[in-house]
BALOBA-1460 file (C-alpha; in Angstrom, 3 decimals):
// residues 150
<rec num="1" residu="m" x="238.490" y="137.835" z="51.587"/>
<rec num="2" residu="k" x="236.346" y="135.914" z="54.093"/>
<rec num="3" residu="n" x="233.782" y="135.138" z="51.376"/>
<rec num="4" residu="l" x="236.550" y="133.858" z="49.094"/>
<rec num="5" residu="v" x="237.821" y="131.442" z="51.778"/>
<rec num="6" residu="i" x="234.290" y="130.173" z="52.448"/>
<rec num="7" residu="s" x="233.682" y="129.737" z="48.706"/>
<rec num="8" residu="v" x="236.913" y="127.769" z="48.260"/>
<rec num="9" residu="i" x="236.049" y="125.497" z="51.208"/>
<rec num="10" residu="l" x="232.557" y="124.857" z="49.836"/>
<rec num="11" residu="i" x="233.929" y="124.039" z="46.388"/>
<rec num="12" residu="l" x="236.458" y="121.619" z="47.874"/>
<rec num="13" residu="l" x="233.810" y="119.897" z="49.990"/>
<rec num="14" residu="l" x="231.402" y="119.546" z="47.100"/>
<rec num="15" residu="s" x="234.043" y="118.318" z="44.666"/>
<rec num="16" residu="a" x="235.213" y="115.680" z="47.170"/>
<rec num="17" residu="c" x="231.833" y="113.943" z="46.998"/>
<rec num="18" residu="g" x="232.221" y="111.152" z="44.448"/>
<rec num="19" residu="n" x="229.513" y="109.181" z="42.700"/>
<rec num="20" residu="d" x="230.492" y="105.499" z="42.856"/>
<rec num="21" residu="q" x="228.001" y="103.600" z="40.670"/>
<rec num="22" residu="s" x="229.272" y="100.170" z="41.845"/>
<rec num="23" residu="k" x="227.734" y="100.551" z="45.312"/>
<rec num="24" residu="i" x="224.204" y="99.572" z="46.267"/>
<rec num="25" residu="s" x="221.822" y="102.489" z="46.469"/>
<rec num="26" residu="t" x="220.986" y="103.576" z="50.002"/>
<rec num="27" residu="d" x="217.353" y="103.796" z="48.906"/>
<rec num="28" residu="l" x="217.211" y="100.003" z="49.267"/>
<rec num="29" residu="v" x="218.401" y="100.142" z="52.885"/>
<rec num="30" residu="h" x="215.648" y="102.493" z="54.059"/>
<rec num="31" residu="n" x="213.831" y="101.043" z="57.063"/>
<rec num="32" residu="p" x="210.979" y="103.364" z="58.087"/>
<rec num="33" residu="a" x="209.996" y="101.500" z="61.255"/>
<rec num="34" residu="t" x="211.483" y="102.850" z="64.480"/>
<rec num="35" residu="a" x="210.794" y="102.190" z="68.129"/>
<rec num="36" residu="g" x="208.696" y="105.319" z="68.516"/>
<rec num="37" residu="t" x="206.473" y="105.004" z="65.467"/>
<rec num="38" residu="p" x="203.622" y="102.652" z="64.619"/>
<rec num="39" residu="k" x="204.040" y="99.932" z="61.989"/>
<rec num="40" residu="s" x="204.786" y="101.516" z="58.636"/>
<rec num="41" residu="t" x="202.740" y="100.849" z="55.529"/>
<rec num="42" residu="e" x="205.847" y="101.165" z="53.347"/>
<rec num="43" residu="k" x="207.224" y="98.104" z="51.597"/>
<rec num="44" residu="e" x="209.754" y="96.090" z="53.600"/>
<rec num="45" residu="p" x="211.816" y="92.960" z="53.008"/>
<rec num="46" residu="v" x="211.224" y="89.923" z="55.248"/>
<rec num="47" residu="l" x="213.961" y="87.321" z="55.821"/>
<rec num="48" residu="t" x="212.335" y="83.896" z="56.243"/>
<rec num="49" residu="f" x="214.543" y="80.862" z="56.914"/>
<rec num="50" residu="s" x="213.289" y="77.356" z="56.123"/>
<rec num="51" residu="v" x="215.312" y="76.133" z="59.145"/>
<rec num="52" residu="k" x="216.974" y="78.322" z="61.810"/>
<rec num="53" residu="e" x="218.986" y="75.591" z="63.562"/>
<rec num="54" residu="h" x="221.128" y="72.674" z="62.354"/>
<rec num="55" residu="d" x="222.617" y="69.835" z="64.416"/>
<rec num="56" residu="f" x="225.699" y="68.208" z="62.881"/>
<rec num="57" residu="g" x="225.461" y="65.369" z="65.399"/>
<rec num="58" residu="r" x="228.630" y="63.603" z="66.557"/>
<rec num="59" residu="l" x="231.898" y="64.776" z="65.011"/>
<rec num="60" residu="i" x="235.484" y="63.646" z="65.440"/>
<rec num="61" residu="q" x="237.651" y="66.531" z="66.642"/>
<rec num="62" residu="g" x="239.280" y="68.163" z="63.603"/>
<rec num="63" residu="e" x="236.424" y="67.543" z="61.159"/>
<rec num="64" residu="q" x="235.129" y="70.447" z="59.062"/>
<rec num="65" residu="v" x="231.453" y="70.390" z="58.147"/>
<rec num="66" residu="s" x="229.168" y="72.827" z="56.316"/>
<rec num="67" residu="y" x="225.454" y="73.537" z="56.185"/>
<rec num="68" residu="a" x="223.477" y="75.836" z="53.892"/>
<rec num="69" residu="f" x="220.701" y="77.773" z="55.622"/>
<rec num="70" residu="k" x="218.161" y="78.417" z="52.865"/>
<rec num="71" residu="f" x="216.037" y="81.539" z="53.048"/>
<rec num="72" residu="k" x="213.443" y="83.451" z="51.084"/>
<rec num="73" residu="n" x="212.563" y="87.129" z="50.900"/>
<rec num="74" residu="t" x="208.857" y="86.919" z="51.764"/>
<rec num="75" residu="g" x="208.533" y="90.704" z="51.917"/>
<rec num="76" residu="d" x="207.706" y="93.197" z="49.202"/>
<rec num="77" residu="a" x="211.024" y="95.075" z="48.907"/>
<rec num="78" residu="p" x="214.601" y="93.978" z="48.010"/>
<rec num="79" residu="l" x="216.438" y="92.208" z="50.864"/>
<rec num="80" residu="i" x="220.065" y="93.161" z="51.537"/>
<rec num="81" residu="i" x="222.162" y="91.134" z="53.970"/>
<rec num="82" residu="t" x="224.719" y="93.597" z="55.317"/>
<rec num="83" residu="a" x="226.671" y="91.214" z="57.573"/>
<rec num="84" residu="v" x="226.746" y="87.698" z="58.989"/>
<rec num="85" residu="e" x="228.510" y="87.808" z="62.351"/>
<rec num="86" residu="k" x="229.941" y="84.675" z="63.859"/>
<rec num="87" residu="t" x="230.457" y="84.310" z="67.586"/>
<rec num="88" residu="c" x="233.430" y="81.949" z="67.287"/>
<rec num="89" residu="g" x="236.602" y="81.764" z="65.220"/>
<rec num="90" residu="c" x="235.748" y="78.125" z="64.464"/>
<rec num="91" residu="t" x="233.029" y="79.133" z="61.975"/>
<rec num="92" residu="n" x="233.220" y="80.673" z="58.511"/>
<rec num="93" residu="t" x="230.349" y="82.217" z="56.607"/>
<rec num="94" residu="q" x="229.376" y="82.772" z="52.977"/>
<rec num="95" residu="y" x="226.352" y="84.881" z="52.133"/>
<rec num="96" residu="p" x="224.958" y="86.732" z="49.108"/>
<rec num="97" residu="k" x="226.276" y="90.273" z="48.656"/>
<rec num="98" residu="h" x="223.572" y="91.259" z="46.150"/>
<rec num="99" residu="p" x="219.953" y="92.306" z="46.786"/>
<rec num="100" residu="i" x="217.432" y="89.457" z="46.913"/>
<rec num="101" residu="e" x="214.220" y="90.522" z="45.176"/>
<rec num="102" residu="p" x="210.793" y="89.828" z="46.738"/>
<rec num="103" residu="g" x="210.038" y="86.110" z="46.352"/>
<rec num="104" residu="g" x="213.726" y="85.402" z="45.702"/>
<rec num="105" residu="e" x="215.647" y="82.635" z="47.463"/>
<rec num="106" residu="d" x="219.294" y="82.140" z="48.383"/>
<rec num="107" residu="k" x="221.434" y="80.600" z="51.138"/>
<rec num="108" residu="i" x="223.932" y="81.338" z="53.874"/>
<rec num="109" residu="v" x="226.633" y="78.673" z="54.159"/>
<rec num="110" residu="i" x="228.156" y="78.080" z="57.590"/>
<rec num="111" residu="t" x="231.326" y="75.983" z="57.888"/>
<rec num="112" residu="f" x="232.274" y="74.665" z="61.329"/>
<rec num="113" residu="d" x="235.859" y="73.573" z="62.071"/>
<rec num="114" residu="s" x="235.836" y="71.311" z="65.131"/>
<rec num="115" residu="s" x="239.621" y="71.547" z="65.654"/>
<rec num="116" residu="g" x="240.349" y="72.665" z="69.206"/>
<rec num="117" residu="n" x="236.755" y="72.056" z="70.308"/>
<rec num="118" residu="r" x="235.497" y="69.271" z="72.528"/>
<rec num="119" residu="g" x="232.118" y="68.379" z="73.922"/>
<rec num="120" residu="f" x="228.775" y="69.969" z="73.092"/>
<rec num="121" residu="q" x="229.056" y="72.993" z="70.782"/>
<rec num="122" residu="n" x="226.220" y="75.490" z="70.285"/>
<rec num="123" residu="k" x="227.210" y="78.363" z="67.991"/>
<rec num="124" residu="r" x="225.094" y="81.415" z="67.297"/>
<rec num="125" residu="i" x="225.329" y="83.303" z="63.975"/>
<rec num="126" residu="i" x="223.772" y="86.774" z="63.679"/>
<rec num="127" residu="v" x="222.400" y="87.780" z="60.277"/>
<rec num="128" residu="k" x="222.094" y="91.551" z="59.814"/>
<rec num="129" residu="a" x="219.844" y="92.864" z="57.060"/>
<rec num="130" residu="n" x="217.583" y="95.741" z="56.057"/>
<rec num="131" residu="t" x="214.642" y="94.020" z="57.759"/>
<rec num="132" residu="n" x="212.559" y="94.777" z="60.831"/>
<rec num="133" residu="p" x="213.973" y="93.614" z="63.182"/>
<rec num="134" residu="s" x="217.396" y="94.122" z="61.639"/>
<rec num="135" residu="e" x="218.953" y="90.981" z="63.172"/>
<rec num="136" residu="s" x="218.045" y="87.303" z="62.859"/>
<rec num="137" residu="v" x="219.783" y="84.447" z="64.678"/>
<rec num="138" residu="i" x="220.604" y="81.026" z="63.250"/>
<rec num="139" residu="r" x="222.386" y="78.242" z="65.177"/>
<rec num="140" residu="i" x="224.591" y="75.229" z="64.593"/>
<rec num="141" residu="k" x="225.184" y="72.451" z="67.117"/>
<rec num="142" residu="a" x="227.542" y="69.502" z="67.339"/>
<rec num="143" residu="q" x="228.932" y="66.969" z="69.802"/>
<rec num="144" residu="v" x="232.714" y="66.990" z="69.237"/>
<rec num="145" residu="e" x="234.597" y="63.943" z="70.461"/>
<rec num="146" residu="t" x="238.201" y="62.839" z="70.264"/>
<rec num="147" residu="v" x="239.097" y="59.703" z="68.286"/>
<rec num="148" residu="d" x="239.526" y="57.627" z="71.456"/>
<rec num="149" residu="t" x="236.010" y="58.493" z="72.772"/>
<rec num="150" residu="f" x="234.180" y="58.155" z="69.438"/>
């Protein structure tokens, strides 16, 4: 009886594992470098931005502005951006959800809404990817002024 219960549980566990072909293979996310091991000789993607900081200059409070941070995969494995984290609710992000092949280029678009902001703004955006290190930082800056001080 005990063997029958174990068999039923194993069958249920194994049958619950689905095979969703629409997801990206985890083989692409493999990052062999860890803190305790020397530099790996395996292929790795490298996220290289043409510019890592953009200054919008002077803005009137309430303006919305956008900038496209262009990047290239200068590594030798597909690059996957897993998240772009903003540090403020005043920014929105758009980034590619597909793998970027070695030598491929794309962009991350950051939109800044200056409503509710005043003075010098320096916003940090964290780009997470299957790179080493796994996080890159890009920045936007602006001087937000009200209509009467502009």
